[in-house]
C-alpha positions as CSV (number, residue, x, y, z in Angstrom):
1,X,156.2,96.2,-31.9
2,X,160.0,97.5,-32.6
3,X,161.5,94.0,-31.0
4,X,159.6,91.8,-32.9
5,X,160.7,94.1,-36.0
6,X,164.2,93.5,-34.8
7,X,163.2,89.5,-34.5
8,X,161.7,89.1,-37.6
9,X,164.7,90.8,-39.5
10,X,167.0,89.0,-37.3
11,X,165.2,85.6,-38.5
12,X,165.5,86.8,-42.1
13,X,169.0,87.3,-42.1
14,X,169.0,83.4,-41.0
15,X,167.1,82.5,-43.7
16,X,168.9,84.3,-46.0
17,X,172.2,82.6,-44.9
18,X,170.7,79.6,-44.9
19,X,169.7,79.8,-48.3
20,X,172.7,80.7,-50.0
21,X,174.0,78.1,-48.4
22,X,172.1,75.7,-49.6
23,X,172.8,77.2,-52.7
24,X,176.4,77.0,-53.1
25,X,176.1,73.5,-51.9
26,X,173.8,72.4,-54.6
27,X,176.3,74.5,-56.9
28,X,179.4,72.6,-55.8
29,X,177.2,69.3,-56.1
30,X,176.7,70.4,-60.3
31,X,180.5,71.1,-59.7
32,X,181.3,67.4,-58.8
33,X,178.7,65.9,-60.9
34,X,180.4,67.7,-64.1
35,X,183.6,67.2,-62.4
36,X,183.1,63.5,-61.8
37,X,182.7,62.8,-65.8
38,X,186.4,64.6,-65.9
39,X,188.4,62.8,-63.2
40,X,190.6,65.9,-62.4
41,X,189.4,68.3,-59.7
42,X,191.0,71.8,-61.2
43,X,188.5,74.6,-59.0
44,X,189.7,75.3,-55.7
45,X,186.7,77.9,-54.1
46,X,189.4,80.0,-52.5
47,X,190.1,81.3,-56.4
48,X,193.5,78.6,-56.8
49,X,193.2,76.1,-59.5
50,X,194.8,72.6,-58.9
51,X,194.9,69.7,-60.8
52,X,195.1,66.3,-59.3
53,X,193.3,63.0,-60.0
54,X,189.5,63.1,-59.2
55,X,188.3,60.4,-57.4
56,X,185.3,61.5,-55.2
57,X,183.2,64.4,-54.1
58,X,185.3,67.5,-53.3
59,X,183.4,69.6,-50.3
60,X,186.0,71.8,-48.9
C-alpha cells in the first residue's frame, strides 16, 4: 500500500507541474494577445523589461 501511495503522490506532483505549465502558457497567451495591440514587448519572464517592436508571439 505504501508503494501505491508513493506512486500516486509522484503522479500528483507531475499533474500539478503540468497544470502549472498549462496555466503559465495560457497566461502568456493572454499577455501576447494584449501586447499584440500595443505593438511593444515590454515584459520578460526573468523580471527584466525591454521595449522592442512587437512582431509576433513571445515564447521563451
